[in-house]
C-alpha positions as CSV (number, residue, x, y, z in Angstrom):
1,M,0.0,0.0,0.0
2,I,2.8,2.4,0.9
3,L,4.5,1.7,-2.5
4,Q,1.3,2.5,-4.4
5,E,0.4,5.6,-2.4
6,G,4.0,7.0,-2.1
7,S,3.6,8.1,1.5
8,F,2.8,6.8,5.0
9,T,0.0,9.3,5.3
10,K,-1.8,8.4,2.1
11,A,-1.4,4.7,2.9
12,A,-2.8,5.2,6.4
13,Q,-5.9,6.9,4.9
14,K,-6.6,4.0,2.7
15,L,-6.1,1.5,5.6
16,G,-8.1,3.6,8.1
17,M,-5.1,4.1,10.3
18,S,-3.0,7.0,11.5
19,G,0.3,7.8,9.7
20,A,2.1,7.3,13.0
21,A,0.7,3.8,13.3
22,V,1.7,2.8,9.8
23,G,5.2,4.2,10.4
24,K,5.4,2.2,13.7
25,H,4.4,-1.0,11.9
26,V,7.1,-0.4,9.2
27,K,9.7,0.2,11.9
28,M,8.7,-3.1,13.6
29,M,9.0,-5.0,10.3
30,E,12.4,-3.5,9.6
31,A,13.7,-4.3,13.1
32,K,12.4,-7.9,12.8
33,M,14.0,-8.4,9.3
34,N,17.1,-6.3,10.1
35,L,16.5,-4.6,6.8
36,R,15.7,-1.0,5.8
37,L,12.5,-1.1,3.7
38,F,12.0,2.7,3.1
39,H,14.4,5.6,3.1
40,R,12.7,8.7,4.7
41,T,13.6,12.3,4.0
42,T,11.7,15.5,4.6
43,R,10.7,15.4,0.9
44,T,10.0,11.8,0.0
45,I,9.5,8.2,1.1
46,T,11.6,5.9,-1.2
47,P,11.4,2.1,-1.2
48,T,14.7,0.2,-0.9
49,D,15.6,-2.7,-3.2
50,A,14.4,-5.0,-0.5
51,A,11.0,-3.5,-0.4
52,L,10.6,-3.7,-4.1
53,K,11.6,-7.3,-4.1
54,I,9.2,-8.2,-1.4
55,N,6.4,-6.3,-3.1
56,A,7.0,-8.1,-6.4
57,A,7.0,-11.5,-4.5
58,V,3.8,-10.8,-2.6
59,I,1.7,-10.7,-5.8
60,Q,3.1,-14.0,-7.1
61,S,3.1,-16.8,-4.5
62,E,3.8,-17.6,-0.9
63,E,6.7,-19.9,-2.0
64,H,8.2,-17.1,-4.0
65,L,7.9,-14.7,-1.1
66,N,9.6,-17.1,1.2
67,N,12.4,-17.5,-1.3
68,V,12.9,-13.7,-1.5
69,L,12.9,-13.3,2.2
70,E,15.5,-16.1,2.5
71,E,17.6,-14.4,-0.2
72,L,17.4,-11.0,1.6
73,G,18.5,-12.8,4.8
74,D,21.5,-14.3,3.0
75,E,22.5,-10.8,1.9
76,Q,23.3,-10.0,5.5
77,S,26.1,-12.7,5.5
78,T,27.1,-12.6,1.8
79,P,27.1,-9.4,-0.3
80,T,24.7,-9.8,-3.3
81,G,22.4,-7.6,-5.4
82,R,23.1,-4.3,-7.1
83,L,25.4,-1.6,-5.7
84,K,24.8,1.8,-7.3
85,I,27.5,4.4,-6.6
86,N,28.2,8.0,-7.7
87,V,31.9,9.2,-7.7
88,P,33.5,12.5,-8.8
89,M,35.0,12.0,-12.2
90,S,38.7,13.1,-12.0
91,Y,39.2,11.9,-8.4
92,G,37.4,8.6,-9.1
93,E,39.3,7.7,-12.2
94,L,42.6,8.3,-10.5
95,F,42.0,6.9,-7.0
96,L,38.9,4.8,-7.0
97,A,38.9,2.8,-10.2
98,K,41.3,0.2,-8.6
99,P,39.4,-0.3,-5.3
100,M,36.1,-0.5,-7.2
101,A,37.5,-3.2,-9.4
102,E,38.9,-5.0,-6.4
103,F,35.5,-5.0,-4.8
104,A,33.9,-6.3,-8.0
105,A,36.4,-9.2,-8.2
106,T,36.1,-10.0,-4.4
107,Y,32.3,-10.1,-4.4
108,P,31.2,-11.4,-7.9
109,D,27.6,-11.8,-6.7
110,V,27.3,-8.0,-6.4
111,I,26.4,-6.1,-9.6
112,V,28.5,-2.9,-9.3
113,D,27.0,0.2,-11.1
114,V,29.4,3.1,-10.9
115,D,28.7,6.6,-12.2
116,F,31.8,8.7,-12.6
117,D,30.2,12.1,-12.7
118,D,30.8,15.5,-11.0
119,K,27.1,16.5,-10.9
120,R,25.3,16.8,-7.6
121,V,22.9,13.9,-7.1
122,H,20.1,13.2,-4.6
123,L,21.3,9.9,-3.1
124,I,18.0,8.6,-2.0
125,E,15.7,10.0,-4.7
126,E,18.0,8.7,-7.5
127,G,18.5,5.3,-5.9
128,Y,22.2,5.4,-5.0
129,D,23.4,3.1,-2.2
130,L,26.5,5.3,-1.7
131,V,28.1,8.4,-3.0
132,I,31.7,9.8,-2.7
133,R,31.8,13.6,-2.1
134,I,34.6,16.0,-1.7
135,G,34.5,19.3,0.2
136,A,33.1,20.8,3.3
137,L,29.7,19.0,3.7
138,E,26.4,20.5,4.5
139,D,24.1,18.9,7.1
140,S,21.9,16.7,4.9
141,G,20.7,14.2,7.5
142,L,22.6,11.5,5.7
143,I,25.6,9.5,7.2
144,A,29.0,10.8,6.2
145,K,32.3,9.1,6.9
146,R,35.6,10.9,6.2
147,I,38.1,8.6,4.5
148,S,40.9,11.1,3.6
149,D,42.0,14.7,3.4
150,F,41.6,16.7,0.2
151,P,43.8,19.9,0.1
152,I,42.9,22.6,-2.4
153,L,45.7,24.8,-3.7
154,M,45.7,28.2,-5.4
155,C,47.8,27.7,-8.5
156,A,48.9,29.7,-11.6
157,S,51.2,29.2,-14.5
158,P,54.7,30.8,-14.5
159,K,53.5,32.8,-17.6
160,L,50.6,34.3,-15.7
161,V,52.7,35.1,-12.6
162,R,55.3,36.9,-14.8
163,A,52.5,38.9,-16.5
164,L,50.7,39.9,-13.3
165,G,53.5,39.8,-10.7
166,K,53.8,37.4,-7.8
167,P,51.1,38.2,-5.2
168,Q,52.0,38.9,-1.6
169,T,48.5,38.9,-0.1
170,P,45.2,37.3,-1.2
171,K,43.7,40.8,-1.8
172,E,46.1,41.3,-4.7
173,L,44.3,38.4,-6.5
174,S,41.0,40.4,-6.8
175,N,41.9,41.5,-10.3
176,W,43.3,38.2,-11.4
177,P,41.4,36.0,-13.9
178,L,40.1,32.8,-12.2
179,I,39.3,29.4,-13.6
180,C,36.1,28.6,-11.6
181,Y,34.8,25.2,-10.5
182,S,31.2,25.5,-11.7
183,N,29.7,23.1,-9.1
184,A,30.9,25.2,-6.2
185,A,28.4,27.2,-4.2
186,N,30.5,30.5,-4.8
187,P,32.7,29.6,-7.8
188,S,34.7,32.9,-7.9
189,L,35.1,33.3,-4.1
190,W,38.3,32.1,-2.4
191,T,37.9,31.7,1.4
192,F,41.3,31.3,3.0
193,K,43.0,30.8,6.4
194,G,46.4,32.2,7.4
195,D,48.2,32.8,10.7
196,G,46.5,34.9,13.3
197,E,44.3,37.5,11.7
198,K,45.2,36.5,8.2
199,S,41.9,34.9,7.4
200,G,39.1,36.0,5.1
201,S,37.9,35.8,1.5
202,V,38.5,37.5,-1.8
203,N,36.4,37.6,-5.0
204,L,38.3,36.9,-8.2
205,R,37.3,37.7,-11.8
206,P,36.0,34.6,-13.6
207,S,37.6,33.8,-16.9
208,L,36.4,30.2,-17.4
209,Y,33.9,27.9,-15.7
210,A,34.4,24.1,-15.7
211,N,33.1,21.1,-13.6
212,S,36.2,19.0,-14.3
213,A,39.5,19.3,-12.4
214,S,41.4,18.1,-15.4
215,M,39.9,20.8,-17.6
216,M,40.7,23.4,-15.0
217,K,44.3,22.3,-14.7
218,E,44.8,22.4,-18.5
219,A,43.4,25.9,-18.6
220,C,45.6,26.9,-15.7
221,L,48.7,25.5,-17.5
222,E,47.9,27.6,-20.5
223,G,47.7,30.8,-18.4
224,V,44.0,31.3,-18.8
225,G,43.8,32.2,-15.1
226,A,44.6,31.1,-11.6
227,A,42.7,28.1,-10.3
228,L,41.9,26.4,-7.1
229,L,43.0,22.9,-7.8
230,P,42.9,19.6,-5.8
231,Q,46.4,18.7,-4.7
232,F,46.1,15.3,-6.2
233,C,45.9,16.7,-9.8
234,C,48.4,19.5,-9.6
235,H,51.2,18.1,-7.3
236,S,53.4,16.8,-10.1
237,D,53.0,20.0,-12.1
238,I,54.1,22.1,-9.1
239,M,57.1,19.8,-8.5
240,D,58.3,20.2,-12.1
241,G,57.6,23.9,-12.3
242,S,54.8,23.8,-14.8
243,L,52.5,25.4,-12.1
244,I,53.2,27.6,-9.1
245,H,51.5,27.2,-5.8
246,I,50.9,30.9,-5.1
247,L,50.4,32.3,-1.6
248,P,51.4,28.9,0.0
249,E,51.2,30.4,3.5
250,Y,47.4,30.6,3.1
251,S,45.2,27.5,2.9
252,T,41.8,27.1,1.5
253,A,39.1,27.2,4.2
254,P,37.2,25.3,5.4
255,E,39.4,22.2,5.0
256,R,38.1,19.7,2.5
257,G,37.8,16.0,2.9
258,V,36.8,12.9,0.9
259,Y,33.6,11.5,2.3
260,V,31.6,8.3,1.8
261,I,27.9,9.2,2.2
262,Y,25.1,6.7,2.6
263,P,21.5,6.9,3.9
264,D,21.5,4.5,6.9
265,K,23.8,3.4,9.6
266,K,21.5,1.1,11.6
267,F,20.5,-1.1,8.6
268,M,23.6,-0.7,6.4
269,P,23.6,-3.4,3.7
270,L,26.6,-5.7,3.9
271,K,27.6,-4.8,0.3
272,V,27.9,-1.1,1.4
273,R,29.9,-2.0,4.5
274,K,32.4,-4.1,2.6
275,L,33.0,-1.4,0.0
276,I,33.6,1.2,2.7
277,D,36.2,-1.2,4.3
278,I,38.0,-1.4,1.0
279,L,38.0,2.3,0.4
280,E,39.3,3.0,3.9
281,T,42.3,0.8,3.3
282,S,43.1,1.9,-0.3
């Protein structure tokens, strides 16, 4: 009934019950089965794969339902089913391709579905089991586990530094062209932290927008503008002199991290737990 109506309240009206009573019954079922059946947010009620499997089995036969329930029980001891993941493109291709492949080889009964994409996604509404996110996270009500640091450096090409002069303070960058990460909340704003009172922010002049760290680095190498680049993609270029880490005494604030985000801690599927274990040791 909840699947058909799309909410506890509408299902309760059909059943002649209160929404609270329906919610209580669902929680009791989830606790008994040790499975999450519905993800709840302030916007939506979304059925999990387990709920969809049970619903499909109910309309067939009791034997089929029992088989599905047994299969769902087995998933708590052996990872199976589909695992849908969203990962940032540049970071994912460089650092996560190997652990994802390792997971797929270790657990062949899990169908791994990976989207390498920098777009923002709604984890629950779009049916993801887990997403990797980079940055300073907002409070979303989801579970977030930090798995590594993610320094962001202000970089420029030697050609641009020669043309505009080496900056001594962040304020001097206000007239510099900036290669902006288009998915950022304030793409042209650099918020920084220094020693003592040397903290604040500065607006830079956008010259190019991109949602790819690789594209931003290439434009930075060509002297299109300064760019806030993840350390992982610019470290070798700084070491060989192709890029300059300008104002190194100032760090981007707030500090960024790499986070694994998932909807539920109490009823975390084993397939999700096993992937997190691999990512933490990679």
